[in-house]
Backbone as a ProteinNet text record, in pm:
[ID]
protein_1_A
[PRIMARY]
MTATTVAPTPSADQPEGGAVETSLLRGMLRRTTTVVAGGFLLLLIVVAILAPVVAPHDPNAQDVLNRLRPPSGEHLLGTDDYGRDVLSRIIFGARVSLVAAVQAAGLALVIGLPLGIIAGYVRGWLEVVLVRVMDAMMSTPSLVLAITIVAVLGPGITNAMLAIGLIMSPRFFRVARASTMNVRHETYIEASIALGCTGTRTVVRHILPNVLPPIVLVTSVSLGAAVAAESSLSFLGLGVKPPAASWGSMLTTAAANMDTAPFMAWPPGVMIFLTVLSFTYLGDGVRRGLTRTRAE
[TERTIARY]
85.8	0	88.3	59.9	141.1	91.3	184.2	147.7	38.5	32	-66.3	-208.1	-224.6	-359.6	-417.3	-330.4	-379.7	-331.1	-293.5	-242.4	-346.9	-309.6	-405.1	-472	-596.9	-673.4	-705.4	-723.6	-757.6	-884.6	-894.2	-1011.2	-1134.9	-1250.5	-1375.6	-1403	-1348.4	-1374.3	-1281.9	-1195.1	-1106.2	-1166	-1203.8	-1262.8	-1161.1	-1210.3	-1123.1	-1055.5	-939.1	-861.8	-940.1	-1010.8	-1086.7	-1197.8	-1265.4	-1372.9	-1320	-1201.7	-1140.7	-1111.3	-1052.6	-1017.6	-1142.3	-1248.3	-1372.1	-1437.1	-1441.7	-1502.1	-1422.8	-1289.1	-1204	-1226.3	-1231.1	-1252.8	-1389.6	-1490.6	-1624.7	-1629.5	-1560.1	-1558.5	-1487.7	-1380.6	-1308.3	-1390.3	-1461.7	-1538.6	-1660.2	-1698	-1812.4	-1779.7	-1652.8	-1611.1	-1564.3	-1629.3	-1597.5	-1454.5	-1409.1	-1274	-1168.3	-1193.4	-1098.2	-1093.2	-1209.7	-1216.1	-1146.8	-1172.9	-1111	-959.9	-915.6	-772	-705	-766.8	-711.3	-708.3	-813.2	-816.1	-709.1	-688.2	-584.7	-446.6	-419.5	-288.4	-268.4	-373.5	-363.3	-333.5	-402.8	-377	-235.1	-188.3	-52.9	50.6	26.7	119.6	124	6.7	0.8	73	49.1	115.2	265.6	309.9	453.5	517.3	449.3	502.4	510	408.3	400.8	453.7	537.6	586.9	647.8	733.6	790.8	685.7	570.8	465.2	372.2	332.8	232.3	292.3	419.7	481.5	488.6	442	440.8	578.7	675.6	808.7	914.4	1036.7	1150.2	1165.5	1162.1	1166.4	1297.3	1403.2	1533.3	1573.7	1487.6	1518.7	1508.8	1616.8	1621.8	1591.6	1522.1	1489.7	1493.4	1613.3	1631.7	1558	1524.2	1449.1	1304.6	1257	1119.4	1115.8	1213.9	1219.4	1113.3	1061.3	964	838.9	797.9	675.6	554.3	447.7	326.3	256.7	158.7	86.7	30	42.8	-4	-46.6	-86.8	-128.1	-14.3	106.1	220.6	275.1	276.1	323.1	209.2	134.3	10.9	33.9	150.8	183	298.5	334.9	442.5	579.3	683.1	821.5	898.9	1010.1	1089.2	1201.2	1299	1402.9	1500.9	1492.7	1574.4	1489.6	1364.9	1276.1	1223.5	1237.1	1189.5	1040.1	970.3	826.3	792.6	713.2	681.5	594.9	497.6	410.7	490.7	582.7	665.2	750.1	801.6	883.2	796.7	672.7	580.8	554.9	534.2	506.4	626.3	745.1	864.2	898.9	863.7	886.3	802.2	685.9	603.3	678	758.2	839.8	935.2	1003.4	1100.8	1032.3	920.5	852.3	799.2	737.5	679.2	787.1	891.1	999.6	1069.4	1091.7	1156.6	1070	938.1	848.3	850.7	850.4	853.8	987.1	1096.7	1227.3	1232.1	1186.8	1193.5	1100.4	974.6	880	921.1	975.6	1020.8	1135.7	1231.1	1343.2	1295.3	1204.4	1150.6	1076.3	1005	933.1	1029.1	1133.7	1231.4	1302.9	1327.2	1396.8	1301.1	1190.3	1101.9	1016.4	965.1	873.8	940.3	1051.1	1110.7	1161.3	1220.2	1268.4	1152.8	1039.5	923.2	865.3	858.5	807.2	901.2	1030.8	1128.6	1116.4	1105.4	1095.5	968.2	856.8	730.7	719.1	792.6	782.8	885.8	1009.4	1116.7	1113.3	1085.6	1085	1223.5	1228.9	1355.6	1446.4	1577.2	1675.4	1683.6	1659.7	1664.9	1557	1438.8	1330.9	1367.2	1425.7	1463	1562.4	1662.1	1763.6	1701.1	1619.4	1558	1464.4	1387.1	1294.8	1371.7	1481.8	1560.2	1621.2	1669.1	1727.4	1620.7	1503.9	1396.8	1345.5	1336.2	1292.9	1392.8	1522	1623.7	1611.2	1582.2	1565.5	1442.8	1335.1	1211.7	1221.7	1311.4	1324.2	1399.4	1468.6	1543.4	1454.3	1451.7	1372.9	1408.2	1305.6	1327.9	1404.9	1367	1434	1580	1605.4	1743.8	1827	1769.2	1840.7	1864.5	1764.8	1780.1	1890.1	1892.9	1996	2134.4	2143	2271.1	2319.6	2228.2	2265.5	2307.3	2231	2264.4	2396.4	2421.4	2547.8	2666.7	2647.5	2754.8	2771.7	2661	2666.7	2684.1	2646	2653.1	2515.3	2493.4	2362.5	2330	2202.4	2156.1	2028	1945.1	1813.8	1825.3	1922.3	1936.7	1975	2071.9	2112.3	2001	1927.7	1817.1	1709.4	1676.4	1573.8	1624.3	1753	1810.9	1791.6	1816.4	1797.5	1650.9	1559.5	1417.2	1369.2	1416.6	1377.1	1420.2	1542.3	1590.1	1506.8	1469.9	1393.6	1252.6	1192.4	1054.9	1046.6	1157.1	1152.7	1095.4	1116.6	1055.2	903.4	838.7	692.9	652	717.5	685.9	722.6	832.7	876.5	771.7	722.9	629.7	497	447.9	321.6	337.4	447.5	470.2	487.2	559.3	580.6	449.5	369.2	241.9	146.6	140.6	52	97.1	228.4	280.8	249.6	264.8	235.2	86.7	-0.1	-144.1	-183.7	-112.6	-150.3	-53.1	51.9	156.4	102	2.4	-48	-186.3	-223	-348.2	-335.7	-451.8	-453.2	-387.7	-417.8	-362.3	-211.3	-159.2	-14.8	50.8	-6.4	48.5	36.4	-73.4	-88.8	16.3	46.4	148.7	284.4	316.3	443.8	446.1	332.8	325.3	341.6	298.8	310	450.8	538.6	677.1	712.7	623.7	655.9	771.7	859.5	970.5	919.7	1002.9	963.9	941.2	1024.1	1009.1	876.2	840.4	715.3	594.7	602.9	493.6	474.7	585.4	576.9	519.3	569	526.6	382	342.6	209.8	100.4	131.8	25.5	37	157.4	172.1	173.1	249.1	261.1	126.8	32.5	-98	-173.1	-152.6	-219.2	-148.8	-22.7	54.8	35.6	10.4	7.9	-100.7	-225.6	-327.1	-286.4	-242	-198.7	-73.1	11.1	130.2	91.4	-14.1	-63	-101.9	-168.2	-206.3	-83.5	13.9	136.3	210.7	212.3	281.2	217.8	85	15.8	47.7	41.3	71.7	218.6	306.9	450.6	486.6	414.2	439.7	414.9	306.5	280.4	386.1	426.6	531	662.5	690.8	815	814.3	698.4	688	719.1	661.5	687	832.9	890.5	1030.3	1124.4	1097.5	1182.6	1175.7	1057.5	1041.9	1116.8	1112.7	1183.7	1334	1387.9	1531.4	1572.8	1491.3	1522.8	1514.2	1421.3	1409.1	1536.2	1597.6	1720.5	1845.1	1827.5	1941.1	2009.8	1942.1	2001.5	1938.5	1848.8	1780.1	1835.1	1746.7	1788.9	1884.8	1971.1	2069.6	2020.1	2043.6	2004.7	2072.5	2007.5	1880	1758.7	1769.2	1655.4	1539.5	1419.2	1300.1	1255.5	1226	1172.1	1081.3	970.4	878	944.2	1029.6	1098.1	1194.3	1273.4	1366.8	1292.6	1175.8	1095.4	1045.9	1016.7	977.6	1094	1214.5	1332.1	1345.2	1328.6	1333.3	1221.9	1101.9	989	1012.9	1073	1099.8	1199.4	1295.1	1395.2	1337.5	1224.5	1164	1021.2	994.7	858.5	808.1	895.5	852.8	815.2	890.3	866.3	775.9	772	691.4	626.3	529.1	465.7	388.5	352.6	276.4	356.6	488.2	570.7	555.7	513.9	504.7	381.7	278.6	153.7	159.5	209.6	205.1	275.3	403.5	465.9	403.1	366	304.7	172.4	89.7	-39.9	-20.8	74.8	98.2	147.5	236.9	282.7	165.9	85.9	-28.9	-128.4	-164.7	-263.7	-211.6	-83.7	-27.7	-22	27.8	34.4	-105.9	-198.6	-336.2	-401.1	-374	-433.1	-381.4	-251.5	-197.5	-258.1	-279.4	-337.7	-481.5	-562	-701.3	-710.3	-617.2	-616.9	-585.1	-487.8	-456.7	-572.9	-644.1	-760.3	-870.3	-884.1	-983.4	-949.4	-820.6	-777.6	-807.7	-779.7	-805.3	-953.5	-1037	-1181.3	-1231.8	-1175.9	-1215.1	-1177.5	-1057.8	-1015	-1102.6	-1138.9	-1223.7	-1360.2	-1416.2	-1546.5	-1538.1	-1425	-1408.1	-1405.5	-1331.9	-1321.3	-1455.9	-1531.2	-1661.2	-1758.9	-1748.6	-1837.5	-1797.8
-120.4	0	124	213.6	333.9	439.5	532.2	638.9	726.8	740.2	831	780.1	646.6	592.4	602.8	619.2	626.7	753.7	852.5	977.1	1039.2	1095	1152.7	1274.2	1286.2	1401.8	1490.1	1619	1708.3	1663.1	1696	1657.9	1726.6	1674.5	1725.6	1867.5	1910.6	2046.6	2148.4	2104.8	2197.7	2233.8	2360.4	2399.3	2395.6	2381.9	2385.2	2520	2520.8	2644.3	2757.1	2728.7	2834.3	2887.5	2795.2	2838.9	2926.6	2892.6	2973.9	3114.1	3124.5	3255	3338.3	3274.2	3346.7	3394.1	3306.7	3342.9	3452.4	3443.4	3545.8	3680.5	3682.8	3808	3865.8	3781	3827.9	3886.7	3820.4	3871.9	4005.4	4024.2	4151	4263.5	4232.4	4335.6	4380.8	4307.1	4347.9	4464.5	4491.1	4599.8	4719.2	4832.8	4953.3	4998.5	4988.9	5034.6	4953.3	4823.9	4740.3	4779	4804.6	4844.1	4978	5073.8	5205.5	5195.4	5117.4	5100.7	5034.8	4931	4865.6	4956.6	5036.7	5131	5237.6	5287.5	5388.7	5332.1	5211.4	5150.5	5119.8	5076.7	5050.6	5179.4	5287.6	5416.6	5463.1	5442.8	5483.7	5406.2	5277.9	5195.7	5243.3	5272.6	5320.3	5453.2	5544.6	5674.7	5659.4	5570.2	5548.9	5493.7	5401	5344.1	5449.1	5533.8	5635.1	5770.3	5769.9	5895.7	5990.1	5943.1	6037.1	6100.8	6035	6086.8	6181	6144.5	6222.6	6337.1	6330.9	6438.7	6565.6	6678.3	6801.9	6861.9	6830.2	6889.2	6782.3	6816.2	6732.6	6742.5	6630.3	6638.1	6692.8	6691.6	6738.9	6873.2	6931.3	7059.8	7172	7245.8	7352	7487.9	7570.4	7707.5	7792.9	7835.5	7904.5	8037.8	8093.1	8218.8	8197.7	8074.4	8043.3	7943.5	7951.2	7859.2	7892.7	7787.8	7800	7877.1	7856.5	7920.1	7840.4	7907.1	7834.8	7775.1	7689	7627.9	7734	7703.7	7795.6	7715	7784.2	7716.2	7639.7	7695.1	7629.2	7516.7	7539.3	7438.1	7410.5	7304.1	7279.2	7258.6	7205.8	7185	7272.7	7370.9	7462.7	7409.5	7478.2	7438	7427.4	7352.6	7333.6	7436.5	7411.6	7511	7525.6	7438.9	7451.9	7490	7521.5	7558	7439	7318.8	7198.9	7179.6	7128.6	7109.7	6998.7	7031	6935.9	6822.1	6853.5	6749.7	6645.4	6691.5	6598.3	6509.8	6568.6	6490.1	6391.8	6428.1	6335.1	6214.8	6241.1	6133.1	6040	6096.5	6012.9	5948.2	6015.3	5956.2	5831.8	5824.2	5704.1	5582.9	5603.9	5494.3	5440.9	5532.3	5492.8	5416.8	5470.1	5407.5	5269.3	5254.6	5126.4	5021.5	5062.2	4968.4	4927.1	5024.6	4993	4898.5	4921.6	4834.8	4692	4678.2	4545.2	4475.9	4552.4	4493.5	4442.6	4523.8	4485.3	4368.1	4377.7	4269.5	4141.8	4156.2	4038.7	3968.2	4045.3	3985.5	3917	3983.4	3923	3793.4	3791.2	3670.8	3557.6	3591.3	3489.9	3429.6	3511.5	3460.5	3389.5	3455.5	3405	3286.4	3283.2	3175.6	3037.9	3017.5	2882.5	2840.8	2935.7	2900.4	2864.1	2934.8	2903.7	2767	2733.9	2602.7	2492	2513.9	2413.7	2392.7	2502.5	2490.4	2417.6	2446.6	2382.6	2239.9	2204.3	2069.1	1974	2020.6	1934.6	1924.8	2038.7	2046.6	2014.1	1974.2	1936.2	2054.4	2026.4	2127.6	2241	2210.4	2314.5	2419.6	2374.6	2468.2	2556.4	2497.1	2573	2682.7	2650.1	2748.2	2862	2826.6	2929.1	3019.4	2960.3	3039.1	3136.5	3091.5	3178.9	3294.8	3267	3373.4	3476.4	3429.7	3521.2	3600.9	3536.7	3608.4	3717.2	3688	3788.6	3908.1	3883.1	3992.5	4076.3	4010.7	4083.9	4159.8	4119.3	4186.9	4319.4	4340.3	4463.8	4566.5	4692	4795.7	4800.8	4793.6	4778.5	4894.4	5017	5132.1	5140.1	5108.4	5109.6	5004.8	4886.1	4780.1	4817.5	4881.7	4924.3	5028.3	5124.9	5228.4	5166	5067.2	5000.3	4928.4	4856.4	4782.3	4877.7	4985.2	5082.9	5151.5	5177.4	5239.8	5150.6	5018	4924.3	4909.4	4896.8	4873.6	5001.7	5114.5	5241.4	5287.3	5419.1	5471	5436.2	5438.8	5404.4	5324.7	5335.5	5272.3	5120.6	5063	4918.2	4864.1	4926.2	4884	4907.8	5016.6	5045.3	4938.6	4896.9	4794.4	4656.8	4633.8	4509.7	4503.4	4614.4	4619.3	4598.7	4665.3	4652.4	4510.2	4450.7	4314.2	4215.2	4229.4	4141.2	4157.8	4281.3	4308.7	4251.6	4253.5	4205.7	4054.9	3988.3	3844.3	3761.1	3797.4	3716.6	3711.2	3815.3	3811.5	3695.4	3684.4	3577.5	3441.8	3438.4	3312.2	3260.1	3345	3300.2	3255.7	3329.9	3291.7	3160.5	3147	3024.6	2904.5	2922.3	2811.7	2769.1	2867	2832.9	2764.7	2813.1	2752.4	2611.1	2590.5	2457.2	2360.5	2404.5	2319.4	2282.9	2372.5	2345.6	2231.4	2217.2	2114.7	1997.4	2004.9	1902.4	1762.3	1747.7	1615.4	1587.3	1661.7	1630.8	1495.5	1433.1	1298.4	1292.8	1392.2	1387.6	1411.9	1481.4	1499.7	1367.2	1299.7	1171.6	1066.1	1072.3	978.5	1001.3	1128.5	1160.6	1106.7	1121.5	1069.8	917.7	854.7	708.8	650.9	723.5	676.8	694.2	752.6	764.6	896.6	995.4	1126.7	1189.4	1255.1	1322.4	1440.7	1484.4	1599.5	1722.8	1742.5	1859.8	1856.1	1738.8	1727	1747.8	1693.6	1710.6	1857.5	1926.1	2067.9	2149.3	2127.3	2207.8	2179.1	2052.4	2014.9	2030.1	2013.9	2007.2	2111.3	2144.4	2239.7	2383.7	2410.8	2548.3	2611.6	2542	2605.1	2647.5	2577.4	2615.9	2730.4	2750.3	2857.1	2990.1	2985.2	3107.5	3208.6	3167	3269	3362.5	3313.5	3409.2	3486.6	3426.4	3496.4	3615.8	3601	3712.9	3831	3800	3905.2	3973.6	3894.9	3951.5	4035.2	3990.4	4064.3	4200.7	4206.7	4334.2	4433.1	4386.2	4474.6	4514.9	4422.2	4450.7	4552.1	4552.3	4652.6	4793.7	4810	4940.6	4977.6	4880.4	4906.4	4942	4879.6	4908.8	5050.2	5096.6	5234.8	5332.5	5307.9	5395.9	5388.3	5268.8	5252.3	5321.4	5306.5	5372.5	5523.4	5575.8	5720.4	5766.2	5684.4	5720.5	5724.9	5623.7	5621.1	5732.9	5761.3	5871.3	6005.1	6016.8	6139	6163	6053.6	6063.1	6071.9	6068	6076.1	5944.9	5832.3	5700.3	5623.1	5687.5	5621.7	5663.1	5714.8	5755.3	5873.5	5881.9	5989	6103.3	6228.6	6342.7	6335.9	6389.3	6462.9	6375.8	6243.7	6155.2	6191.7	6184	6221.4	6106.5	6136.7	6040.5	6115.2	6051.7	6118.8	6149.8	6062.4	6087.4	6204	6210	6321	6452.7	6444.8	6566.6	6619.8	6529.9	6574.4	6641.6	6593.8	6658.3	6802.1	6819.6	6954.2	7041.3	6982.4	7058.3	7100.6	7013.7	7047.4	7162.2	7166.7	7273.2	7407.3	7405.3	7530	7546.5	7492.8	7496	7637.6	7727.8	7863.5	7942.6	7923.1	8002.1	7932.5	7797.5	7724.3	7602.7	7623.1	7509.9	7417.4	7467.2	7385.6	7265.4	7267.6	7159.9	7029.6	7038.5	6918	6834.2	6896.2	6824.3	6716.4	6744.7	6641.3	6510.7	6511.6	6382.8	6317.8	6399.8	6343.6	6274.2	6339.3	6280.1	6153.8	6152.8	6035.7	5916.9	5942	5833.7	5778.2	5867.4	5826.4	5744.1	5792.2	5722.5	5587.4	5582.4	5456.9	5350.8	5387.8	5291.7	5249.1	5345	5313.5	5220.8	5243.3	5159.4	5017.3	5000.6	4865.8	4796.6	4871.7	4814.2	4769.5	4856	4820.4	4705.7	4702.8	4592.6	4461.4	4464.8	4345.4	4302.4	4399.7	4367.5	4305.6	4356.2	4298.4	4155.5	4128	3991.1	3901.2	3950.3	3869.8	3837.9	3937.4	3914.8	3822.8	3839.7	3752.1	3607.6	3585.8	3451	3392.3	3475.2	3427.8	3386.3	3468.4	3435.9	3309.8	3296.3	3178.9	3050.6	3053.3	2934.3	2903.3	3011.1	2989.6	2925	2961.2	2904	2760.3
0	0	0	-85.7	-96	0.2	30.9	125.8	70.4	-62.8	-120.6	-105.4	-93.8	-85.1	55.3	154	291.1	359.4	278.9	335.7	425	537.3	631.3	572.3	601	554.5	672.8	649.8	759.7	828.7	954.9	1031.8	979.4	1017.6	962.5	1002.2	1116.1	1159.8	1096.2	1007.3	937.9	803.5	777.8	652.1	541	416.8	300.8	288.2	220	208.4	145.9	33.9	-33	53.9	128.9	217.4	328.8	381.5	487.2	436.9	318	263	237.7	183.9	156.3	284.9	385.2	512.9	583.1	573.9	634.4	568.7	435.2	363.6	396.5	405	437.3	577.7	670	806.4	817.4	738.2	740.4	678.7	570.4	500.7	579.9	682.9	764.4	855	873.7	962.4	879.8	903.5	827.2	852.7	976.5	1009.5	934	918.1	845.7	698.8	640.3	498.8	478.2	566.3	553.9	570.9	669.9	693.3	573.4	519.3	401.7	281.3	263.7	151.9	163.4	285.2	305	275.8	324.1	300.5	152.3	85.2	-58.5	-134	-96.9	-159.4	-132.4	-10.3	26.4	-54.7	-75.1	-153.5	-297.9	-354.7	-493.6	-507.7	-413.9	-418.4	-404.8	-316.9	-299.2	-426.5	-492	-616.1	-725.9	-733	-838.3	-791.9	-688.8	-631.3	-734.7	-826.5	-925	-1015.1	-1028.7	-1116.5	-1042.3	-920.1	-847.7	-767	-734.3	-656.3	-740.3	-688.4	-769	-790.8	-705.3	-716.8	-686.6	-720.1	-680.9	-529.1	-457	-309.9	-254.9	-334.9	-287	-347.8	-430.8	-493.3	-390	-373	-272.2	-334.4	-256.8	-297.6	-171.2	-133.7	-5.5	0.3	-114.3	-113.8	-69.9	-76.6	-36.9	79	166.8	279.9	384.1	448.4	557	515.3	391.4	342.8	388.9	431.3	472.4	350.5	371.7	258.9	163.2	35	-68.8	-190.4	-295.5	-417.3	-482.5	-476.8	-538.8	-451.6	-320.8	-225.5	-127.6	-152.9	-78.4	70.3	107.7	249.6	295	214.1	250.2	211.2	258.6	230.7	361.4	357.7	479.1	487.6	575.4	599.4	483.5	384	263.3	141.4	164.4	55	-23.7	28.3	-40	-15.2	-115.7	-106.7	-6.8	93.9	200.1	147.2	61	8.2	-70.7	-152.2	-229.8	-138.5	-32.8	60.1	140.1	167.2	233	142.1	14	-81.8	-94.8	-110.4	-121.4	12.8	121.8	253.4	275.7	208.4	218.3	165.4	60.3	6.1	113	178.7	280.4	393.6	441	554.8	520.1	403.6	365.7	337.8	264.6	236.3	364.7	452.8	580.3	662.8	663.3	738.8	684.7	552.6	491.5	522.3	516.9	548.1	691.5	785.1	926.1	956.2	911.1	937.4	864.6	743.6	669.5	738.8	789.4	861.8	988.9	1061.1	1183.5	1151.7	1039.7	998.4	963.7	888.9	847.1	966.8	1068.6	1188.1	1283.1	1315.3	1420	1380.8	1255.7	1215.6	1216.4	1146.3	1147.7	1285.7	1360.4	1493.8	1586.6	1572.6	1655	1622.7	1493.4	1454.2	1502.1	1487	1532.8	1683.7	1758.6	1904.1	1945.4	1879.7	1915.1	1867.9	1762.9	1706.5	1766.6	1780.2	1830.4	1982.3	2049.7	2195.7	2252.6	2378.4	2439.6	2470.4	2477	2516.2	2413.8	2285.8	2183.8	2207.1	2245.1	2275.1	2393.7	2496.3	2616.1	2581.2	2500.3	2461.5	2381.3	2282.2	2197.6	2278.1	2367.5	2449.4	2538.3	2596.2	2683.1	2604.7	2485.7	2402.7	2365.4	2323.8	2285.1	2405.1	2520.4	2640.7	2678.1	2661.1	2691.3	2598	2470.6	2375.2	2409	2450.5	2482.1	2613.5	2702	2830.8	2820.2	2707.6	2687.3	2617.9	2664.6	2596	2447.3	2362.8	2218.6	2157.8	2193.4	2133.4	2176.8	2303	2352.6	2280.3	2261	2190.1	2044.6	1982.3	1842.8	1829.1	1919.7	1915.3	1934.6	2022.6	2046.9	1921.6	1856.1	1735.4	1624.2	1606.3	1502.1	1533.4	1662.3	1700.2	1666.7	1678	1645.9	1495.3	1423.7	1279.3	1198.9	1258.2	1186.7	1144.4	1132.2	1093.1	948.7	917.7	783.3	791.5	688.9	692.8	696.6	625.5	623.5	761	823.7	957.7	1059.4	1041.7	1133.5	1124.2	1002.3	985.5	1027	1013.6	1066.1	1216.9	1282	1427	1465.1	1395.2	1425.9	1398.4	1288.2	1256	1362.6	1411.6	1518.5	1645.5	1674.1	1795.9	1786.9	1667.9	1651.9	1633.3	1605.7	1578.3	1694.4	1823.4	1930	1923	1868.6	1854.7	1764.6	1650.3	1556.7	1616.7	1687.6	1748.6	1845.7	1933.1	2036.5	1976.5	1875.5	1812.4	1735.5	1660.5	1583.1	1675.8	1783.6	1878.6	1942.8	1987.4	2051.4	1953.6	1830.6	1730.6	1696.7	1687.8	1658.8	1772	1893.9	2008.7	2014.7	1967.6	1970.3	1878.2	1765.5	1667.1	1665.9	1746.9	1742.7	1768.4	1853.3	1890.1	1830.6	1725.8	1656.5	1586.8	1562.8	1505.9	1368.8	1283.5	1148.1	1147.3	1247.8	1258.4	1298.2	1397.6	1441.4	1331.1	1254.7	1143.9	1037	1010.2	911	952.9	1081.7	1132.4	1126.8	1163.7	1164.5	1024.3	923	784.8	728.8	808.4	764.6	699.9	708.4	652.1	730.5	661.2	727.7	809.2	902	982.3	898.4	796.4	710	636	580.8	507.9	600.3	720	816.2	852.4	873.7	909.6	795.4	673.7	559	520.9	521.2	472.9	577.1	703.9	804.5	915	956.8	1067.2	1017.8	912.1	863	828.9	759.9	732	857.2	968.4	1093.3	1164.1	1133.1	1195.7	1123.6	993.6	913.5	953.6	984.9	1018.4	1131.4	1248.7	1351.8	1312.2	1228.1	1182.4	1095.1	1017.1	935	1024	1134.4	1229.1	1287.8	1332.6	1391.3	1287.5	1163.5	1057.8	1037.4	1034	1013.6	1125.4	1248.8	1362	1360.6	1323.6	1322.1	1214.5	1103.9	999.4	1053.1	1127.6	1187.6	1290.6	1371.3	1470.3	1402.7	1288.4	1216.6	1160.1	1112.7	1063.9	1176.7	1293.5	1407.8	1451.2	1449.4	1490.7	1392.9	1262.9	1163.2	1179.3	1202.6	1222.5	1347	1452.2	1575.2	1553.4	1484.5	1459.5	1364.4	1263.4	1172.4	1244.7	1337.8	1417.4	1499.3	1544.2	1623	1536.1	1402.7	1312	1285.6	1319.3	1301	1186.1	1112.1	1002.8	867.8	782.8	648.7	657.5	558.3	555.2	467.9	508.9	426.7	290.2	186.6	188.2	163.3	175.1	150.2	242.3	187.6	262.7	351.5	475.9	571.6	666.8	703.8	794.6	928.2	976.1	1102.3	1094.9	987.3	971.2	947.7	883.9	865.2	999	1091.3	1225.3	1297.5	1272.9	1331.7	1282.5	1151	1093.8	1149.8	1162.3	1215.8	1359.9	1439.8	1579.3	1590.9	1498	1501.7	1458.5	1387.9	1337.8	1388.2	1505.5	1558	1583.4	1624.2	1655.7	1530.2	1422.3	1300.3	1200.2	1201.3	1102.9	1168	1256.1	1325.6	1231.8	1113.8	1019.3	969.9	979.2	926.1	1004.9	1129.2	1212.3	1180.1	1125.4	1104.6	996.8	875.8	770.1	807.3	849.5	883.7	1006.3	1104.9	1225.3	1195.2	1114.6	1078.8	995.4	904	819.9	902.6	996.6	1084.2	1164.6	1220	1301.5	1219.9	1102.1	1019.9	969.9	933.9	882.6	991.4	1108.5	1219.5	1260.8	1266.3	1303.9	1201.7	1074.2	969	976.3	998.2	1013.5	1135.7	1242.9	1363.9	1340	1275.8	1247.3	1147.2	1051.3	955.6	1026.9	1117.3	1195.5	1282.5	1340.8	1422.5	1336.7	1213.5	1123	1085.6	1064.4	1036.2	1155.3	1275.3	1395.2	1409.2	1392.1	1404.5	1293.7	1172.7	1063.4	1090.3	1146.8	1181.6	1291.6	1389.6	1497.5	1444.8	1355.6	1297.4	1212.2	1137	1051.6	1134.1	1245.6	1329	1396.1	1430.8	1493.4	1396.1	1268.4	1167.7	1136.1
[MASK]
++++++++++++++++++++++++++++++++++++++++++++++++++++++++++++++++++++++++++++++++++++++++++++++++++++++++++++++++++++++++++++++++++++++++++++++++++++++++++++++++++++++++++++++++++++++++++++++++++++++++++++++++++++++++++++++++++++++++++++++++++++++++++++++++++++++++++++++++++++++++++++++++++++++++

């Protein structure tokens, strides 16, 4: 008898993949906040991709004769201390924030997901070591640890996102480990092992699909956290290097000119707030959609 003829099938209470996706999408669309958050992020992504087309001015073009100008017809959000168009820099800054968020969350996913699955599946001394390392990372204040890593590696957006990714990896590790432990002793998992499936095949075919839904939620929340972290490091001068546009560095400029041009603080501050809030609401919508899917 071949393994294919008696291969274990998912339990009856596990919905088909297409049904899960449809139910999840339906559950997310029932919430207005989730739809609005998703629409805003989609618009932000499109604007970031088309930044050279939609930006009214060169974000790095200086015009010192028109520095610190308030919003006007020519410069809808005014100009900064070098006469650069604030709106154009906001648009190009979206590129930096989104790319940085994807880099940090992607690195955290690559590190935390496989280590979490290994710890939850293999158990034993390896799990103990990994858990202790991740707990030590989480016990250290994240911003302090990020500044330390950037100070060692040097300033720059790549090093900053490397630091943020390392700091966020314990989140993915803990969720992946807990999800793996929840399904580790399910009947279809034990049947797969009994039939002689390798550990890698068992993990990829049966455990990973059960781990991915909560990981999607953690990823959404981590993207928002990465945007805030990148802005914080850029605000401190440890992120992007001038003259590249970044919402965090724009806040630094605004703080230095708060008395003469208070309007400069609003655009980057509002964009950071809305982006982080949208990622949070999108993650909450995913969580509620998953909860509704499992209830159905």
